[in-house]
N, C-alpha and C positions, 0 to 999 in steps of 0.2 A: 567390557561394560558397554551397554548400548544406551544412548541418550536420544530421546525423541524431541525433535523440534518441528514446529508446524508453521506454515505460512500464516501470518497474522490475519485473523478474521476481521471483516469490516465491522461486525457487531461489537466485538471487544474493543477495537481501536476507536470506535465511535464514542465510547464513554468519555474519552479524554481528549479527543481531537476536535470536538464540536466548537466551531467558530474560533479556531486557532488556539485552543487550549493545549497544554502540554500532553503528549501522548505517552502511553505505557510501553516501554520496550520489553517489559516482562511478558506482555501479551504475545510478543513475537515468538518468545521461547515456548509458549504454550505450557508453561510450568513444567520443565523437563521431566520426562518419565524415564526411569532407568530400567534397563533390562539386564540380562546376565552377561558375565564376562566371557569372551571367547578369544583366547590367545592374547597377543600384545596389542591388537587393534582396539581402538575406541569406536564402537559402532554407533553411528548417529542416524536416528530415524528422521527422514526428511519427508514430511507429509504435506501434500498439496493437492488441490482438486485439478488433476491433469486430464480428466475426461468430464464430459457433461457441460452444462451451461457456463461454468466458470473456468473452463479449461485454459483459456488464454492467460488469465491472471495466474493460475496455478503453475503453468509452464514457465512463466517469467520468474515466479518465486523459486521454483526448483533450479532454474538456471543460475540465479544469484547464489543460492546455497552451494551448489556443486562447484561453481567457480572458486568460491572461497575455500572449499575443502581441497580442491586441486592445488591452490596456492600454498596452503598450510602444509600439505604433504610434500610438495616440491621443495619447500624450505626446510625440510627435516622433520616434519611431524611435530608431535607434542614432546618437546625436549625434556620436560620434567618427568616424562614417562619413558625415558630412554628412546626417544624418537618414534614412539608409537604413532602409527598412521591412523587417520580418521577414515573409517569405512562407511560410506553412505548406504543406508537401507531405505530405498525409495518406496514410498507409498502413495496411493491414489485415493483421495477423499471422495472422488466421484461427484463433487459438487452437491453432496447431500450430507446432513448430519449423520444419517445412518451409515453412509459410506465411510465417513471419517472415523466413526466409532469402530467400525469393522476393521479398518486398517490399523488402528491403535491396538486392538486386540490381537491382530495377526502379528504385529511387531513385538508385542509383549510376549507372545508364545514363542517367537523366534529369538528373542533376546534384544464608502462611495455615495453619490447623491441619488440614491434610489429609495423609494418609499413603498412601492407596491410589488408584491411577489406572487408568483404561481409556483408551487412545488409539484414536481412530477416524480413519483417514486415507485419502485417495484415493491410488491406486496409481501416479501419475506421479512425476516427479522431485521436485516440490514436496512432496507429502504423504509420500512414502517417505523423502525426505531429512530432513524434520522428525521423522518417527517414529524414524528411526535416531538422530538427535541426542538426542531425548528419552530414548530407552532407554539411551543412554550417560550422560546427565547426571543424570537424576532419582534413580537409586539412591544416588549419592553425596550427594544433598541430602536423604536420608531418606524418599524415596518408593518404594513398591513398585508396579511396573507389573504389574497383574493379567492384562491381555491387550492385544495390539495387533491391531486389526481393520482390514483393508484393504478397499477397495471401488473399483470402476471409476468413471470419470466419463464419461457421466452414470450415475447410479443413481436409480431411480424408486421404490424400496421399501426402507425401513430397518426394517421390523418385526422381522426376524430379528436385525439388529444390536442393536436396543433390547432384545430378549429376552435377549441375551447380557449387555448392560449390567445389566439387572435381576438376572440370576443372580449377577453379581459384587458388586453393590451397592457400587460404589467411592465414595470421598469426592469424587473429581474425574473428570470426563469432559473429555478434551482433544481437540477436533475439529481436523483438519487437512485441510480440503477447500475447494472453491470455493463460490460463493454459493448456487446451487440446492441442492446436497447439504447444505450447512450448515443452510439453512433447513428442509429436509425432515427432517433428523436431529433438530433442535430441536423441530419440531412433532410428530414421532412420539413423542419422549420426553414431551412435554406430554400428548399424547392417551393414552399408556399410563401416565401418572402415575408416570413414573420420574424421581425428583428427587434427584440427588446433592447434596452440600454446595455444590458449585459446578461451573459449566461455564466453563473457562478455555482460551482458544486463543492461539496465537502466529501473528500475521498472519492472523487469522480471515477466511474468505471472506465472512461476513455480519455478524460481531459488531460491526464498526465501520461498519455501513451503515444510514443512516436509512431506506432502503427497507424493510429488514427490520423495524426498529422501528415504522414507521408502519403497515405492512401486517399484521404478526403480533406485535402488542405483547405479548401474554401469553406467547408462546413465547420472545420475546427478553428478557423481563424478567430482570434480574440477571446476564446473561451478561457475562463479563469477557474482555478481549482485551489482548494486548501488541502494539501496532501503532504506526505513524506516524500522527499526528493533528495537528490544528491547535491553536495556543495560544489557549485560550479568553479570555485577557486582552488579546490583540492586536487593536487596532481594524481592522487589515487583514483579519484572519480574519472579523470580523463583516461587513465590507463584501463579502468574497468570498462568504460564505454568502448574503447578500442577493441578489447577482447570480445565483447558482445557483438560488435560490428563484424569482426573477423569470422565469427561463427554464422554470419548471415542472418542475425536476429535483430529485431527491434528491441528496445528496452523500455521498461516502465519502472515505476517506483518499487514494484515488487522485487526486481533484480537487486536493487541497492539495499533495500531493507533486509532481505534474506542474506545477502552477502555480509552486511554488518552484523547480523544476528550470529552467524557462524563465527566471525572473528571475535565477537564478545564472549561467546561460549568457550572458544579455544583459549582465550586469555584466562578465563576462570579456571579451566583445567590445568593450565600451566602453573598458575599461582597456588592452586590447591595441591598440586603434585599428585592428583588422584582424580578418578572419575566416579568415586563413591558419592552417593547422594548427600549425606550430611556435609562432607567437606566441600563439595561443589556448590551446594546452596549457600554455605557460609562465604565462599569466595565470591559468589554473585552478589550477596548482600553487602560485601565490602568493596565492590568494584569501583574503580575510578578510571575505567577503560576510556581512552580518548582517541583510539585509532580508527575513527569512523570515516566513512565516505559521505555521511550525511551531515547536514549543518547542525550538529549536536554539540553540546558541551560534554564534559566528562560524565560518564555514566554514574549515577548515584541513585540507588533504590531507596524509597521511603514508602513503607506500607505496600510494597510491590509495584510502586509506580516509579518509573525512571524520570528523575527530575531534570536530567540533561537532554531529554528527547523532546523535540517540538516540530510540528509541521511548518511548512512555509506556504506562501501563496505563489502560484505559477500562472502564467498566461501564454497562450499560443500566439507567437508573433513571428510573421514570416513563415519559414519552414522549421522553426525551432520552438522549444518550450523554454521559456525564460523564468527565472525567479524574480518576482517583482516586490516581495516583502518577506521578511524585514530587510531594511536597507543594508544591514551588515552583510547579508549574503546575496543581495540583489544583483542581477546581471542585466537588467533593463528596467525602464520606467513603465508603469502600467498605462494602458490605453483604455479610457473610459470617458464617455459612453462609446459604444461601438460606432465607428464612423459610418454614416449612411452611404449606401452605394450610389 
């Protein structure tokens, strides 16, 4: 039996993550699609955009999923299925909806005191959707959106965008874009000495990436993000971080999310004693899985939404990314406003 799991899309996660709302772990699973049985192995389709504009995030997601699969297999596989191993079927969504659909078909045939804001967003569904939600939600929370600036992906020059930000002099800049553009925007702001009180993103493309922190530490400093992140107090998190480091990789939230996703799915297969669709869906619906590396409560699905999943707020402090909210999981106190140089 083959099961398809995909890296969570920013558009789907956006629906429940906006401004710290509970997020849907069911979106991580991509509503598992089942293919045909082949021998004793449970084939797991692992679909991420590992080429194209979103390749870095996709590669991080694939890394998290495959690390979890390796651990499960090394520990004896799916015991309820007589030790059946999970066999990953790797797919590349190519950073496009068309590429993702093509891969699915291929697998199926195979078996704060701030008041003014400037929003800078990429113009696809993710960025545009987030910008729309922000424009709807922020005024009711006491914020004035001075301008909403869109840009295509890829974008190689943010000088004009930063000139607009300088002219508005907002308290907050909220980026909604992918890794390369997020980094370039932050670096351009640094180079032009444009320093708002804070840079705060929701599901930021680089804000929760150690690659950004290590390669462009000055530009990344003090940036805040509302995102899914690992529980800094959990020994499993420390062990996973070490594994990623030993592979010579940086790690982002995609690693931890996809790792947890596979563990959740393996737990459901164990409890169902089967990889058949009806039994596995029933097991997921009744899940109380608590073996997360994320700061989540036990998994509990209501109308497809995981009530135990929630993002946290992070901030780049020094050469690390710290959890600053909620206090239950915080590893540091937030710094706001950004100290003037």
